[in-house]
MIMARDREN-218974 format. One record per residue: x, y, z of N, C-alpha, C in turn. Coordinates in steps of 0.1 Angstrom, whole numbers, padded with zeros to 4 digits, always signed. Layout:
# residues N
XYZXYZXYZ/...
This chain:
# residues 71
-0929+0508+0212-0917+0502+0208-0917+0487+0208/-0926+0481+0218-0927+0467+0218-0933+0461+0206/-0943+0468+0200-0949+0464+0188-0940+0463+0176/-0931+0473+0176-0921+0474+0165-0911+0462+0166/-0907+0459+0178-0898+0448+0180-0905+0435+0177/-0917+0433+0181-0925+0421+0177-0927+0420+0163/-0929+0431+0156-0931+0430+0141-0918+0427+0134/-0907+0432+0139-0894+0429+0133-0890+0414+0135/-0893+0409+0147-0891+0395+0150-0900+0386+0141/-0912+0390+0139-0921+0383+0130-0916+0383+0115/-0911+0395+0111-0905+0396+0098-0893+0387+0096/-0884+0386+0107-0873+0377+0107-0877+0362+0106/-0888+0359+0113-0893+0345+0112-0899+0343+0099/-0905+0353+0092-0911+0351+0079-0900+0348+0069/-0888+0355+0070-0877+0352+0061-0871+0338+0063/-0870+0335+0076-0863+0322+0079-0872+0310+0077/-0884+0311+0082-0894+0299+0081-0908+0305+0079/-0911+0307+0066-0924+0314+0063-0936+0306+0067/-0936+0292+0066-0948+0285+0070-0951+0287+0085/-0940+0287+0093-0942+0289+0108-0947+0303+0111/-0942+0313+0103-0947+0327+0105-0961+0328+0102/-0965+0322+0091-0980+0323+0087-0989+0315+0097/-0984+0304+0102-0991+0297+0112-0993+0305+0124/-0982+0312+0128-0983+0320+0140-0993+0332+0138/-0993+0337+0126-1002+0348+0123-1017+0344+0123/-1019+0331+0119-1033+0326+0119-1037+0321+0133/-1028+0315+0140-1031+0309+0153-1032+0319+0165/-1025+0330+0164-1025+0340+0175-1039+0344+0179/-1048+0348+0170-1061+0352+0174-1069+0341+0180/-1067+0329+0175-1074+0317+0181-1070+0314+0195/-1057+0315+0197-1052+0313+0211-1057+0324+0220/-1057+0336+0215-1062+0348+0223-1076+0345+0227/-1084+0341+0218-1099+0338+0221-1100+0326+0231/-1092+0316+0230-1092+0305+0239-1088+0309+0253/-1079+0319+0254-1074+0323+0268-1083+0334+0274/-1092+0340+0266-1100+0351+0271-1109+0347+0283/-1115+0335+0284-1123+0332+0296-1114+0331+0308/-1102+0326+0307-1093+0326+0318-1089+0340+0323/-1088+0349+0314-1085+0363+0317-1096+0369+0325/-1109+0366+0320-1121+0371+0327-1122+0365+0341/-1119+0352+0342-1120+0345+0355-1109+0351+0364/-1098+0354+0359-1087+0361+0368-1092+0374+0373/-1098+0382+0364-1103+0395+0369-1114+0393+0380/-1123+0383+0378-1133+0381+0388-1128+0376+0401/-1118+0367+0400-1112+0362+0413-1104+0374+0420/-1098+0382+0412-1091+0394+0418-1101+0403+0425/-1112+0405+0419-1123+0413+0425-1128+0407+0438/-1130+0394+0438-1135+0387+0450-1125+0388+0461/-1112+0386+0458-1102+0386+0468-1100+0401+0474/-1102+0411+0465-1101+0424+0470-1113+0427+0479/-1125+0422+0476-1136+0424+0485-1134+0417+0498/-1129+0405+0498-1126+0398+0511-1116+0405+0519/-1106+0411+0513-1095+0418+0520-1102+0431+0526/-1110+0438+0519-1117+0449+0524-1126+0446+0536/-1133+0435+0535-1141+0430+0546-1133+0427+0559/-1122+0420+0557-1114+0416+0568-1107+0428+0575/-1103+0438+0567-1096+0449+0572-1105+0461+0576/-1118+0459+0574-1128+0469+0578-1127+0473+0593/-1127+0464+0602-1127+0468+0616-1114+0476+0620/-1103+0473+0614-1091+0481+0616-1092+0495+0611/-1099+0496+0599-1101+0510+0593-1110+0518+0601/-1121+0511+0607-1131+0518+0615-1124+0523+0628/-1116+0515+0634-1110+0519+0647-1098+0528+0645/-1093+0530+0633-1083+0539+0631-1070+0533+0627/-1068+0520+0630-1056+0513+0626-1043+0518+0632/-1032+0517+0626-1019+0522+0631-1019+0537+0634/-1026+0545+0626-1026+0559+0628-1031+0563+0642/-1041+0556+0647-1046+0559+0661-1036+0557+0672/-1026+0548+0670-1016+0545+0680-1006+0556+0680/-1002+0561+0669-0992+0572+0668-0997+0585+0673/-1010+0588+0670-1015+0601+0672-1017+0606+0685/
């Protein structure tokens, strides 16, 4: 449904200001390619932070954490 709404908005832009709509159509893939390294960097940083979290929380998991207190 999102794609349909985006397409209808683009058609509206095409009717109102066709040079801007064509520029958006051409520039969108270029902007996506320019932002791709930042997306990959974000995935890598997320992985490193998840690893650090797992390392920090490992002693609590080994000792049983909050479940050992209740049990």
